[in-house]
N, C-alpha and C positions, 0 to 999 in steps of 0.2 A: 769617773770621778775626775774632777778639775777643780785644782785649789782646794781641796777637802770639800766641794759640794757638788752633789749631782745636778744634772740638767734639768730645771724646772719641766715639769709635763707641759705647761702653756707652751713654752720654747720649742719643745719637739712636734707638738701638734701645729704650731704655727711653720715650721719648715717642712713638714709635710704638706701642707696647705700649699706653699709655693711650689713643691713637687709636683702636685696634682695640676696646678695652673701651667706651669711648664709643659708638662706631658699632654695635656689638653690641647695646646696651641701647636704642639709638634704633631699631633695627629692630624690638626685641623690643616696640615699640608696635603692631606689624601685628597680634598676638595679645594682645592687652591686654583686660582685662575692659569689657564693653560699658559705655558711658557715663562711664567715667573721663576726667576732665579732666587731660591730661598737658602742658598748657602751662608749668607752674612746674619739672616734671620735666626738659623739652627745655632751657629756659633756664638751668637749674642746670649740666645736662651740658654744654651748649655753653660755658659759662663755664669748666668744668673742663678743657676741651679747649684752649680760649682761652688760658689761664693757662700750660698746659704749652709750647704752642708759644711763648708769650712768654717763657719763661724759658730754653727751649731757644735762641731767636735773641739774647737780651740779657744771658745770663750771661756771665760769664767766669771764669777762676782767681781773678783779683783781685777779682770781685764777690763771689765765692762765701766767700772769706776774710772778707769785710767783713759778711757776713749774721750771722754767728754773733753778733757783738758789738751788731748791730742790736736782737738780741732782747731782751738784758738791760737794755739801755738804755731801750728802749720800754718795758719792764716796771717800770721804777722808780715813774714817777708812779702807776701803779696800786698799788703797796705802799704808797706814801703816803696814797693814796685810802682803802685798808682800815686803815691805822693812824688816819687821822681820823675813818673812822666809828666805831671803837671808843671814842675820845676824845670824841664826840660824845654817844654814848649812855652813858658812864661804867661800863661793866660788861663784863666776859669772858664772859658766859654764853652769848652768841651767837644769841639770839632776839630776837623784836621787828624793829626797823625795820634792824637790822645786815644790810646788802647785800639784803634784801628775797629774793625768789626767784632772784635772778638772778647767784648767786655761781658759777656755773658760768664764765661768761665771764671775768671778773677771775682766776680761780684757774686756767684755762688760759694767759693771759697770764703770770702769775706761775710757772706750772709751768716753760713754755718757757725765760723768763727765768732761773731757777734751774738749769735743766738745761744751759742754754748756758753760763753764768757758772762754774757749778760745774766742768763738762767742761773750759771755757778754762784754769782754774786747774790742773785735773790733767795736760794737755797741753803748754799753751803754755810758751816759753822766756822769754818777758817777760811778767810778770805785774804790771801797773799797780797802785798803791794804789787806783785807783777799783774794780778788779774785787775786790780783797780785802774792800772796804766794801761792793761792791753783793751779793756772793754770800749774806752772811749777813743781810741786809736782805731779800733776796727770800725765803729760806728762812723767816724769822721770819712774814713776811706772809704766804706759802703756809700756813704751820701754823696761821694765824688765817683761812683764806679760807672754812673752812666745807667744803670739796670733799676728801671722803677719796679719791676716785680721781685727782684730780691730785698728792696729796699722796705716795699710796704709789708711784705711776707714777715721779714725781721721784726719790725714795728709792731705790726698785729699780733704775732707770737707774744712779744715782750709784755704789750697791753693785756692780753688774756691771762698771762702768767700772773701778772700783778694782781688782777682782779680776783683769781682764785687764790692765790696765796693770801691776799688780805682778809678773804672771807674766811681762810683756815687758821688764822691767827688767832689765838684764844683771848678771849676778853675777861679780864680779872674782876671779880666784883668783891673781894676781899674788904676794900674800902673806897673811898669816893675817889681817893687819888690814884690807887690802882685802875680804877675803871677810866678815868681821864687818860692815864698813861696809855694803857694798851688801846684807847680810841685814838688817841694820837698817832700811835706807832701805825694803826693800820692808814690813816689819812696821810701821813708822812709817805709810806710806800708808794701809794697812789700818785702823789704829787710829784715824786721823785721820777716815777716811770713817765708821767705825763708830760714833765720839764724836758726829760731826756728825748723824748720823741718828738717835742714840738723843736727843741734845738738840732736835732737830725733833720728833721723835715725843713727848717730854715736854712740849714748848711746846702742841703740837696739843690734850693732854689738858687742859690748862688751860682751854681754851674748851669750857663744858660741852656744849653743843649736840653739838660735834663728838666729846667724849668718848662720849657716849651713843652715836651713829652708828658710832664706830669699834668698841664693844663688841658691838653688836648685830651688825657686818659679821661680826666675828671669831668670835663665838660662836653666833651663830644665823643663819648664811647663809643658809640655806633659808627662813627667816622674813622675812628683809630682802629676798631676791629676790621673796617674795609680797607682802609689805607695799608695796615699792617698786614695782611692778608690772612690773618687767622678766620675772622668772620668767614671768608668765603670756603675756607678748609673744613672748618666747623659745621658750616649748613651743607656742603655736600657729601659731608662724611654722615650726618643724619640722614640725609634724603636716602643715601645708598642703604643704610643699617636698614631703614623700614623695607627695603625690596628683599632682605634675609636675615630677617632680625633674630632667628632660632640658630642658625648655623655660621652664618659669617660668608666671608668670600675666601676664606682660606689663609693660611700663613704667607706673609709677604705681600698680601694685598691691601693693607691700610693706604698705601702713598698713593694707588692709583684711584682707590676708593672714596679719597679726599678729595680728588681733582687736581692732584698733582704727577709725580712721576714713580715709576717702581721703587727707587731709592730712597723716596722721601717718607713723611710721617705724618699724622694730621694734628702733632702740637698739643694732645691730651691723651694722657694715658688711658683712661676709660673707653674714648673712641677709638683708639689703636686696637686695644684688645678685642674690643666688640665686632669693629670691621673684619678682623683676622679670624678670631674664634668663635664669634657668634654670643648669645644670651648667656650660655654657661661661663664663656670667658670672662665676661663682663660682671656676674654675679660672684664668681670665686676672686678676681681681683678687687671688686668691692668690699668683700668680705674680710681680703687679707688687708687692706688699708684701714677699714674700720677696727679688726681685731684688738691691736695695742689700746685703742681709746675705750672700746667696750669693755676688755678686761680690767682697765683702770676705774671706769664707771663701776663695774661689776663690786669691786674690791671696795670703793667707797660707799656703796648701797650697803655691802654687809658690814660697813664699819671695820674693816681691816686694814686700811690704808693708816698708817699713823706716822709717816715721814712724807717730806717731800725731795728727797733726793734722787727721784726717778724723774723729776720735771724737766731737767736739760735734755736727758734721752729723748723723751716724748715730744721735745720741742724740736730736737732736730728733725727727728722723724717729720714731723708736721711740716716743717720748711722743704724737706723734700719732696714731699708730697704736693705741696702748692707748687714747686717749680716744674714738676712734670704735669701737672694740671695744664699749663700753658705754652710749655716750650719742650723740646729735645726728643729724640728718640727713646720711648719708654724702654726698648729692650737693650738700652746701654744703662738700665738703672742699677747697677749692682750696689753701689753704694746703697741705695734705699732700702734694699733686700736686708744689708748687712745693719743697718742702721735701725729698721724695724725689728731684727731680731734682738738688737742690744736694748732697744726701748721695751719690747715683750720680757725681757731677762731682768732687766731693772725695775719695772713694775712689780713682777714677782719676788725680786729678792731685796729691795731697799723698799718699797712701799709699805710691804708688810711687816718691818722690823721698826722698832723705835729708834728715834736718833739719838 
């Protein structure tokens, strides 16, 4: 018992699923490529399992509620850091010493903050002035952060959430005036989010380096994949997966089998798991990523969802999944697991209770 509530059964099932996934990857070390050092992978996977169990034992419904504000509170100092960096350089070009080659980490923090604050504004009954101020600050900083992926993921999640919430808004038919008012409310929600997205994209294009990279991404995607290196990694990874689709090549093999070096990774969580642990690892991971969304859909179909307070947590999980689809060593994804557990807990605890 924690905070007067037992651990929801889907949360326990979810953590057990992560334990099975980690256990299978550990077992895949038995058929790894000869000579590969797997100490780092074992430590990272052990950390993933440890945080999953810690989240299971330490979370409560009250803690799950407080996690979302923590993201945008923590990300505000990062936004200030971004502004200070640009002020120090005195230019919006985005080249030179602005963030150097380490812009992905602050951008990810800002994306999490923008998603949590934006979705909290859309779903919370009580919207503090601090939250109204934090959300635009975080969006502006994200637009200046040089990271296209985090920016596009954040704006896409906000748009999808706005569409879902506008559909969920009740339409009153008591009188013609209440019907008009409810329709206008739906339209205004969509207008505000579209305007917010448009303004953020406009701000991103004011940074010369970001504008160039966004144009290259949208108008020459194939060239972007090739020049960025991901295309070659993904192509090589898929070719090698076809060589051993069932078993993979064993723990720690994904870097080499993606055409890079032993300490590298294929910049995609599913490819990394499949190269190391084969089809079983891929299917387990796919099920674990899909589980929070399928659980939510199941409750929606059954008509048991009567609240939208779970939307920020599921949005945060979506953001992290999108990040690990395109970059970073997936085995460092401890936050992804914690937020996944939080999302499942939120859907169970908040979605099925009235607001």
